[in-house]
C-alpha positions as CSV (number, residue, x, y, z in Angstrom):
1,M,188.6,-36.0,66.0
2,K,189.6,-36.7,62.5
3,R,185.9,-35.5,62.0
4,I,186.6,-32.4,63.6
5,A,189.5,-31.7,61.8
6,L,187.6,-32.6,58.5
7,I,185.1,-30.0,58.8
8,L,187.6,-27.1,59.5
9,T,189.8,-28.2,56.8
10,I,186.7,-27.8,54.4
11,A,185.5,-24.3,56.2
12,A,188.8,-23.3,55.8
13,L,189.0,-24.0,52.0
14,A,185.7,-22.5,51.8
15,G,186.9,-19.1,53.2
16,C,189.5,-19.1,50.1
17,G,186.6,-17.7,48.2
18,A,187.8,-18.3,44.5
19,D,185.3,-16.8,42.7
20,G,183.2,-13.9,44.0
21,A,183.2,-12.5,47.3
22,P,185.6,-14.4,50.1
23,F,183.4,-17.2,52.3
24,T,183.9,-16.3,55.7
25,P,184.4,-19.2,58.7
26,N,182.3,-19.0,61.7
27,A,182.7,-21.4,64.9
28,S,180.7,-21.9,68.1
29,L,180.7,-24.2,71.3
30,G,178.2,-24.6,73.6
31,L,178.2,-25.6,77.3
32,S,174.6,-26.8,79.0
33,V,173.5,-27.9,82.5
34,G,170.5,-28.9,83.5
35,S,168.3,-31.4,85.2
36,G,169.4,-34.1,82.7
37,G,173.0,-33.7,83.0
38,V,175.3,-31.7,81.0
39,S,174.9,-31.1,77.3
40,T,177.7,-30.0,74.5
41,D,176.9,-28.6,71.2
42,A,179.6,-27.4,68.8
43,S,178.6,-26.0,64.5
44,V,181.7,-24.8,62.1
45,G,180.7,-23.2,58.7
46,A,181.1,-20.4,56.2
47,S,179.4,-17.6,54.5
48,N,179.3,-15.0,52.2
49,G,176.4,-12.9,53.1
50,T,174.1,-14.4,50.5
51,V,175.1,-18.2,51.2
52,S,176.0,-19.6,54.4
53,V,176.9,-23.5,55.0
54,G,177.3,-25.3,58.1
55,V,177.8,-28.2,60.2
56,G,176.3,-29.0,63.5
57,I,178.3,-31.2,65.8
């Protein structure tokens, strides 16, 4: 939980855009059900059109 909060905080700070175009934060969640069971994935990041940074969990 602390890790997710830290990542969201960093993404929000990156979204401030202190110099140049502002970064737009983004996030996604996924859930897959298959013969191997249920699996989840999540990612957070930020992009300004030219540069994109993100972390997948």
